[in-house]
Every structure is written in C-alpha cells, then in structure tokens.
Backbone as CSV, one residue per row, in Angstrom:
resi,resn,N_x,N_y,N_z,CA_x,CA_y,CA_z,C_x,C_y,C_z
1,MET,57.966,119.365,105.390,58.560,119.803,106.516,59.372,118.701,107.229
2,LYS,58.695,117.977,107.455,59.353,116.203,108.098,60.337,116.016,107.347
3,LYS,60.385,115.956,106.168,61.459,115.574,105.031,62.971,116.136,105.146
4,ASN,62.474,117.587,105.372,63.386,118.414,105.700,64.414,118.264,106.791
5,LEU,63.617,117.971,108.039,64.298,118.008,109.211,64.936,116.824,109.386
6,GLN,64.772,115.520,108.559,65.515,114.316,108.437,66.602,114.535,107.659
7,LYS,66.117,115.418,106.345,67.366,115.591,105.623,68.840,116.539,106.669
8,SER,68.029,117.344,107.360,68.624,118.155,108.317,69.585,117.347,109.490
9,GLY,68.815,116.587,110.154,69.423,115.291,110.803,70.334,114.763,110.528
10,LEU,70.328,114.141,109.438,71.194,113.357,108.618,72.129,113.931,108.461
11,LEU,72.321,115.117,107.584,73.316,116.166,107.191,74.218,116.381,109.129
12,LEU,73.327,116.679,109.656,74.124,117.036,110.977,75.087,115.884,111.695
13,LEU,74.345,114.753,111.673,74.786,113.515,112.106,76.085,113.036,111.346
14,ALA,76.018,113.128,109.984,77.356,113.116,109.034,78.107,113.995,109.460
15,MET,77.965,115.092,109.650,78.899,116.092,110.046,79.732,115.894,111.255
16,CYS,78.929,115.208,112.207,79.453,115.233,113.181,80.194,113.533,113.415
17,ALA,79.874,112.869,112.330,81.046,111.820,112.229,81.928,112.215,111.258
18,SER,82.129,112.982,110.544,83.095,113.441,109.420,84.421,114.065,110.809
19,ILE,83.750,114.650,111.596,85.116,115.755,112.881,85.452,114.839,113.395
20,THR,84.558,113.859,114.159,84.943,112.556,115.132,86.073,111.663,113.870
21,SER,85.855,111.512,113.087,87.391,110.578,112.349,88.242,111.798,111.865
22,LEU,88.004,112.955,111.594,89.468,113.732,112.075,90.121,114.035,112.540
23,SER,89.530,114.053,113.866,90.275,114.124,114.983,91.053,112.973,115.014
24,ALA,90.289,111.767,114.897,90.890,109.929,115.405,92.008,110.104,114.725
25,GLN,91.959,110.640,112.859,92.955,110.839,112.070,94.275,111.334,112.679
26,GLY,94.115,112.187,113.661,95.352,113.370,113.579,96.049,112.472,114.888
27,ASN,95.327,111.752,115.632,96.367,110.569,116.652,96.664,109.286,115.901
28,GLY,96.126,109.146,114.712,96.790,108.093,113.808,98.303,108.526,113.330
29,VAL,98.148,109.556,112.801,99.144,110.364,112.266,100.332,110.371,112.992
30,SER,100.112,110.893,114.261,101.200,111.361,115.130,101.839,109.599,115.846
31,ALA,100.926,109.061,115.882,101.379,107.380,116.180,102.174,106.927,115.100
32,ILE,102.019,107.218,113.460,102.753,106.424,112.753,103.922,107.448,112.596
33,GLU,103.987,108.481,112.747,105.457,109.323,112.399,106.176,108.734,113.993
34,LYS,105.412,108.916,114.836,106.476,108.239,116.291,106.966,107.085,115.808
35,ALA,106.246,105.950,115.060,106.359,104.744,114.994,107.825,104.643,114.211
36,ASN,107.866,105.613,113.046,108.801,105.795,111.926,109.948,106.343,112.450
37,ALA,109.978,107.510,113.601,110.873,107.680,114.341,111.849,106.711,114.921
38,GLU,110.915,105.947,115.679,111.748,104.906,116.606,112.535,103.831,115.330
39,ILE,111.771,103.550,114.482,112.111,102.622,113.741,113.608,103.099,112.856
40,GLN,113.517,104.369,112.281,114.692,104.736,112.226,115.749,104.907,112.656
41,SER,115.593,104.910,113.835,117.143,105.157,115.271,117.140,103.808,115.239
42,TYR,116.564,102.645,114.767,117.247,101.379,114.702,118.073,100.892,113.388
43,VAL,117.808,101.799,112.325,118.463,101.626,111.198,119.717,101.343,110.903
44,GLU,120.330,102.562,111.721,121.966,102.718,111.407,122.407,101.311,112.259
45,PRO,122.321,101.445,113.707,123.126,100.138,114.601,122.978,99.028,113.766
46,MET,121.444,98.670,113.405,121.108,97.336,112.752,121.786,97.226,111.430
47,THR,122.086,98.104,110.646,123.044,98.008,109.615,124.511,97.824,109.808
48,GLN,124.806,98.213,110.763,126.499,98.021,110.895,126.662,96.834,111.330
49,LEU,125.756,96.263,112.248,125.731,94.772,112.767,125.378,94.078,111.239
50,PHE,124.855,94.317,110.487,124.714,93.205,109.314,125.852,93.446,108.714
51,TYR,126.347,94.468,108.655,127.901,94.567,108.093,128.594,93.502,108.306
52,VAL,129.097,93.987,109.672,129.976,92.910,110.454,129.556,91.350,110.413
53,VAL,128.178,90.972,110.256,128.293,89.548,110.200,128.536,89.107,108.727
54,CYS,128.244,89.976,107.742,128.407,89.785,106.392,129.937,89.694,106.552
55,ALA,130.903,90.403,106.945,132.644,90.309,107.070,132.835,88.909,107.648
56,VAL,132.262,88.512,108.655,132.256,87.589,109.118,132.156,86.194,108.088
57,ILE,131.046,86.491,107.575,130.981,85.437,106.572,131.724,85.166,105.598
58,GLY,132.241,86.289,105.085,133.521,86.254,104.219,134.519,86.019,104.404
59,LEU,134.763,86.203,106.001,136.259,85.449,106.344,135.780,84.140,106.254
60,ILE,134.943,83.296,106.645,134.627,81.969,106.794,134.615,81.457,105.380
61,GLY,134.032,81.982,104.404,134.038,81.642,103.072,135.370,81.355,102.432
62,ALA,136.037,82.784,102.856,137.949,82.688,102.223,138.253,81.433,103.276
63,ILE,138.357,81.205,104.120,138.949,80.097,104.706,138.569,78.678,104.117
64,LYS,136.732,78.545,103.727,136.822,77.191,103.260,137.401,77.259,101.731
65,VAL,137.542,78.375,101.135,137.770,78.367,99.810,139.650,77.646,99.647
66,TYR,140.162,78.878,100.900,141.648,78.582,101.108,141.893,77.099,101.292
67,GLY,140.715,76.432,102.053,141.232,74.986,102.461,141.163,73.788,101.480
68,LYS,139.779,74.218,100.218,139.733,73.558,99.056,141.143,73.823,97.974
69,TRP,141.509,74.845,98.091,142.691,75.422,96.909,143.642,74.880,97.642
70,SER,143.947,74.545,98.842,145.572,73.840,99.467,145.023,72.380,99.268
71,ALA,144.101,71.577,99.285,143.957,70.331,99.199,143.950,70.132,97.865
72,GLY,143.928,70.745,97.013,143.734,70.541,95.278,142.493,70.092,94.800
73,SER,141.521,70.483,95.483,139.905,70.340,95.063,139.419,70.862,93.746
74,SER,139.189,69.896,92.999,138.756,70.777,91.440,137.518,71.641,91.478
75,ASP,136.917,71.722,92.817,135.552,72.794,92.390,136.014,74.124,93.081
76,THR,137.348,74.642,93.642,137.532,75.604,94.425,136.865,76.900,93.713
77,THR,137.228,76.788,92.670,136.613,77.949,91.583,135.075,78.258,91.664
78,ARG,134.431,76.851,92.137,133.008,77.121,92.073,132.673,77.611,93.481
79,THR,133.456,77.003,94.233,133.523,77.676,95.926,133.397,78.788,95.973
80,ALA,134.369,79.243,95.260,135.047,80.798,95.707,133.697,81.598,95.252
81,ALA,133.643,81.358,93.789,132.279,82.252,93.201,131.088,82.355,93.939
82,SER,130.748,81.038,94.712,129.510,81.086,95.409,129.751,81.881,96.725
83,TRP,130.410,81.632,97.131,130.818,82.191,98.549,130.888,83.967,97.924
84,PHE,131.744,84.219,97.008,131.953,85.817,96.853,130.299,86.234,96.390
85,GLY,129.488,85.698,95.927,128.441,85.758,95.525,127.638,86.015,96.834
86,ALA,127.403,85.208,97.545,126.697,85.355,98.562,126.971,86.692,99.628
87,CYS,128.391,86.742,99.103,128.786,87.917,100.117,128.348,89.246,99.338
88,VAL,128.622,89.409,98.510,128.066,90.894,97.371,126.407,90.529,97.418
89,PHE,125.681,89.825,97.448,124.109,89.794,97.527,123.757,90.120,99.240
90,ALA,124.656,89.914,100.193,124.421,90.187,101.726,124.873,91.990,101.520
91,VAL,125.621,92.330,101.053,126.053,93.481,101.619,125.033,94.226,100.433
92,VAL,124.810,94.064,99.142,123.896,94.803,98.708,122.320,94.981,99.042
93,ALA,121.903,93.785,99.685,120.437,93.292,100.349,120.458,94.485,101.739
94,VAL,121.525,94.558,102.531,121.588,95.099,103.819,121.555,96.746,103.318
95,THR,122.013,96.896,102.167,122.272,98.622,101.643,121.232,98.908,101.293
96,ALA,120.162,97.912,100.437,118.830,98.415,99.955,118.000,98.383,101.299
97,ILE,117.858,97.713,101.835,117.195,97.578,103.124,117.285,98.800,103.993
98,ARG,118.665,99.458,103.915,119.033,100.568,104.605,118.197,102.122,103.627
99,ALA,118.375,101.406,102.389,118.358,102.735,101.656,116.246,102.888,101.854
100,PHE,115.810,102.039,101.878,114.065,101.656,102.059,113.682,102.642,103.379
101,PHE,114.513,102.315,104.318,113.883,102.657,105.940,114.468,104.044,105.668
102,ILE,115.435,104.587,105.350,116.215,105.815,105.593,115.329,106.709,104.359
103,GLY,115.289,106.401,103.104,115.048,107.464,101.991,113.549,107.546,102.099
C-alpha cells in the first residue's frame, strides 16, 4: 500500500511538472514568434541599405580601375577583376542573407 501511494505521488508530481512546462512552452513560442516578426520587419530596409552600400563600393572600384587604366598601369585587369568579384560577392551575400531570413 505504501509503495502504491509513493508511486501515485510521484506520478502526480510528474504530471504537475509536465503541465507547468507545457504552459511555459506556450510563452516561449509566442516570444520567439514575436522576435521572428520583428526581425523580418528589419530585413527589407537593411537589404536596401546594403544594396546601396554595394553600389557605392562598385562606383569606388570603377573610379580606381579608371584611374589605373588612364595611368597605363599593367595590373588594371587584375584590379578590375578583384573589384568586380567583390561587388558580385557582396550582392550575392546580401541576397542569400535576405532569403535566409525571409524564406
């Protein structure tokens, strides 16, 4: 009889603990959903800002390449390729990060 009472008490304690954890999970889920919505509201403006930064970097690169080309530098093609590669990487990285947060 004493063993059955102890088992019943442990079962009741376990049930109370699981009910408490289930109600706490509901609060956690709503907080995560709220944080997710807030982050998604920042994604579009930040994406546009980073595209503008990429455009400015591209213009700076174009001016540097033009300066080397006008001066007759021998490494103009290498400089142009590195700036072009950097701009392509930046645009692809911004697009991938946007897809990660939106998708």
